[in-house]
N, C-alpha and C positions, 0 to 999 in steps of 0.2 A: 050329294049322291047322284042327283040327276046329271050334273056336269060330268061326273066320272063315267057314268054309264054311256052318255051320249058321245063323249069324246073317244072313249076306248072303242066303242062300236064303229065310229067313223074311221079311226086310224086303222082298224083291222081291214077295212076295205079300200082305203085311200092311200095307204103308205106307199111311197116311192120305192122302187126296187133298187136298193143301194148295196154295194158289195160288202159292207160291214154288217148288214142286217141279216146275218145267218140265223138259222134255227137249229139248235138253240144258239143264243148269242154267245160270243166268245170274248172273254175279258181283255185279252191282249189286242185283238182287232178293234174292240171298242175304245180302248185307251188310245191307240194310234189314230183312229178316225176322229175322236173328240179333240185331240190336240191339233190335228190338221185343219179341222173345221173352224177353229178360232180365227175370226176375221178373214176367212177365205171362202169363196163361192163353192157351193157343192159340186158344180160341174168340174171345176179345177181339181178338187180333191179326188173325185171319181177317177180322173185321168192319172193321178199320181199314186193313188192308194195301192193298186194292184202291183205295179213294179216295186214299190217300197216293201210290200209284204213278201214278195218273191225274194228280194234281196235280204230281208231280215224277218224270216218267218216265225221266229219265236222271241220271247223276252231275252233268252240267253244269247241268241244270235245278235240282237241289237246291242246288248250289254258288252259283248266282246268286240264289236266293230270299232274301227278307227273313226274319230270324229269327222275327218275329211270325207270318208266314205258316206257317213250319214248326211253330211251337208250336201254332197253331190247328189244323193238320192232325193233330197228335199228340194233341190233347185227347181225354181218355178213356182213354189208355194209362198215365198216371201216370209217376212217375220221370222228370220232364221234363229232367233233366240229360242223359239219353240222347239226347233230340232235339237238344240243342245239340252234343253230341259227334258225332252222326251228321252234322249240318250242317257242323261243322268238318272232319270226315273227308272229306266230299265236296269241300270247297274245296281241301283238300290234294291229293286225288287228281286234281282238275282242274288244279291248278297244277303239281304235280310229275310226274304221269304221263299228262298229256294226256287225262284223263277215263277212262282204262282202269284198272280195279282190278288191282293186282299179283297174280301167281299164286302166289308163294311166301310161306310164313308169316313168315319172318324180315323180309322187306320190309314185309309188311302190318302187323307189329307196330311199325314206325316211324311209322305214321300215328296221329295223335291220335284217341283214342276206340276204337281197335281193340286189344284185349288178346289174350292167348295163346289163349284158347278161340275167339274169333271168327276170329282169323287162321287157326287150325288148321281150323276148319269150312269157311271159304271155300277155302283151299288144297286141302284133301282132297276135299270134296264137289263143288266146281265144276271144279277143275283136275286132280284125281287125284294131287296131290302127297303125298309121305309126311309126314303131319303128324297128331299126336294131338289129341283134344279131351277135355276134362273139364268138364262142368257138374254140377249136383246130381244129375240123373238118371244120368249116366254113372258118377259116383263111387259111387252106391248099387249099381249093377249090378256094378261091378268089385269093390267091397268084399265083396259077397255071394258072388260067384264064388270068391273066394279065402278066404272065411271070416275076413276081417280085421275085428276089432272096434274099430277106431279110432273116436273120437267124431266124430259128424256135424259138419262144418264146421271141424274142427281142422286144424292144419298137418300133423299126422301123416297124417290121412286124405287130404288133398290131395296130399301128397308120394307116398304109396303109390299113389293112383289115377293120378297122372300117369306114374309109372314103369311101371306095368302097361299103361296105355293106349298109351304109346309103343311098348312091345314088341309089343302086339297090332296097332297101326297098321303097324309094319314088316312083320309077317307078312301083313297084309291087302294092303299095297302090293305085296309080292312076288307075291301071287296076283292082282293087278289088280283088287282089290275094296275099296280103302281108302275110297272115298267112300261106297259102299253099306254097308260095315261100320260106319263111324263114324255114319252116319245111323241105322243099325239099333240101335246102342247107345243113342242118344238116344230112339228110338221105343220100344225095349223098356222103358226106365226110365219113360217117360211113360205107357205103356198096359198093361204087364204086370207089371214088377218095381217096383210102386208102393210108396210109403212104408209104407202099411198094407194088410194083406190082399193080398199079391202073388199073382197068378194062376199059381202054379208049375205047375199041371197043364197049362197051355197054353204054357209057356215053352220056346222051342227050345233053351235052354242048361241045362235042368233037370238033365240027366245029368252035367253038368260042374260043377254048383254045390255048393261046399263048405258053404255056409250051409244049403242045403236038406237035404243029407245029415245034418247035425247038428241039424236042427230049429231053426236059429237065424235063419231068414230075416226074422222080424219083430223081431229084436233087433239086427240089423246094418243100418246103422251104429248105434252106441250113440247115444242121444239127446244133443243138444247141451245145454250148460249154459244154464239159463234166464237171459235177460238182461232187465233192467228197462228200460222205456220212460219217457222224460221225459213228464210230464203238463203240458199247457199249455192255456190257455183263450183262445179267440178270440170276441169279441163283434162280430157283423156287423150292419150297419144297411142295410135295404132302403129306398131312397129312390126313389119312383116319381112320374113327372110326365109327363102327356100320352102315355101308352103306352110310355114309356121308363124304364129303370132306370139309376141312377147307379153307375159303377164306377171303380176306381182301379187303377193298376199297382203290384204288389208290388216291393220292393227288388230290385236286380240280383244279389244274393247271398242265400244261405240257402234255406230251404224254399220251394218253388214260385217260385223266382226269376224275376222278369220277367213272371209271369202276371198275369191280371186278377182282381179280387175286388170285392165291395161294400165301402164304407168300413168299416174294421175297427180295433178296438183289441185288441192281442194280450196281454191280461191281464183278469182278472175285475174288472169295474167295475160300479157300481150304475147303475140307470136314471137316477138324478138327476145323476150326473157324466158320463154317456155323451156328452151333447150337446157339452160343452166339449172332451172328449177327441177326438171324431171330427170336430168342426167342422160339425155339423149341429144346428140347434135342434130340440128336442122339440115336443110330447110324443111318447113312444115306447110301443109295445106289443109285448110278447114274443110271438112266433109259433111258435117251435120250439127244441128242444134236441136235439142228437145228438152222437155220438162218432165220430171218424174216426181209424182206426189206420194209421200208417205204419210203416216198418221201425224207426225209432228214437223215434217220438213217439206219444203218445195225445192227439189234439187234441179238446178239448171245445168244441163250437160252441154259442153262444147267438145266436139270430137274432131281431132285433127289426125292426119297421117304423116308419117315420116317419109319424105321424098328421097329418092336416090338410093345409093348403096348403103347397106347396113353392116357394121363390123361385128366381130365375134363378142366383144366385151358388152355385157348387158347390165352389170352392177349386181351387188349381193341381193339374194332373196328373189331374183327373177328367173323365170324359166321360159323356154320355148315349147309351145304345144301345137299340135295339129287339131283338126276338128274332133277326131275321135278322143284324143287325150283330154281335150277340154271337157268332154261330157263326164269324165271321171273326177272332176274337181267341182267344188261348191262355187257357183256363180249366181249372183242375184239376177233378177229379171232385167234390170236396167243395164247391167254390164254384159249380159248375154246379148242384148240388143246391139250394144256397141261392138262387141267382139264379132258378131255376125257380119258386120260391115267389112271385116278384114278378109274374109275368104274370097270375095271377088277380086280383091287386090292380090291375094296370094296366088291365085290361079292364072294371073296374067303372065304371058311368056316373058 
């Protein structure tokens, strides 16, 4: 009860002003924001949230949209599978619930793309239902409060955090503070009880924190086991003609599924064999190399440009786009960086 009162009071005064924190809370805005915030920094979500909501202001608008339009609006947020799942969820909500987001967590979890955390967040924060939430920030706060040294990201840590969060949510619900308390847990983990150098001196729960009492706040949770990433090479070709750049769509499954990219060979190839592999005649000139790290892969990009004149034939599934047209298509951050290199070339006399 002390935890609930202290954290709810703190959040009432310390909450950041974020565009989805309307009064009263709105279920659709909450759904969109929670999906966007998964593995993405708040500042980036703030930048993209407004334009996305303007383009798809209701569940019905998102449900009726073309997938490519959704991916284009999502460009820059990464993890594009989330955009597809959100799109699918909107269609299910429109079809099954008349466009109204369900209020209870159990029903929310029956919708594609809505997991336990997102369901709990919407049910508790928007509707005041008794539901717990656990994301990385919440798990860290709870583990430190209890002095539990389970390994970060482990099943043991998740199980412990969910059990404790459910007990706290029940207490908060009884006090009529479950939404504010759950949001407070997330806010505390994001701004005060951070992974490194937590600001214990300003934490509203410092007196209750077992980790702080033992001087273990920076050792809890225990570090996750290091996991190796697969290293892959992508050779991308910039082909520019009359102010436009050539792009192709990626396969419908796998990394960046269905997004657009310059013609690409997904393995290390020599300049000599590149033309035959990518279906574009040389000569070619290398213009850049960089590495893009995802959750599971380290992608080493080699960027080359086609030199000399470019013919009309471009191959099936490829299109020419200018800068404006490119913004209407779904493009990953890495490929946006590469395609951005094309415009100085395109503008040369």
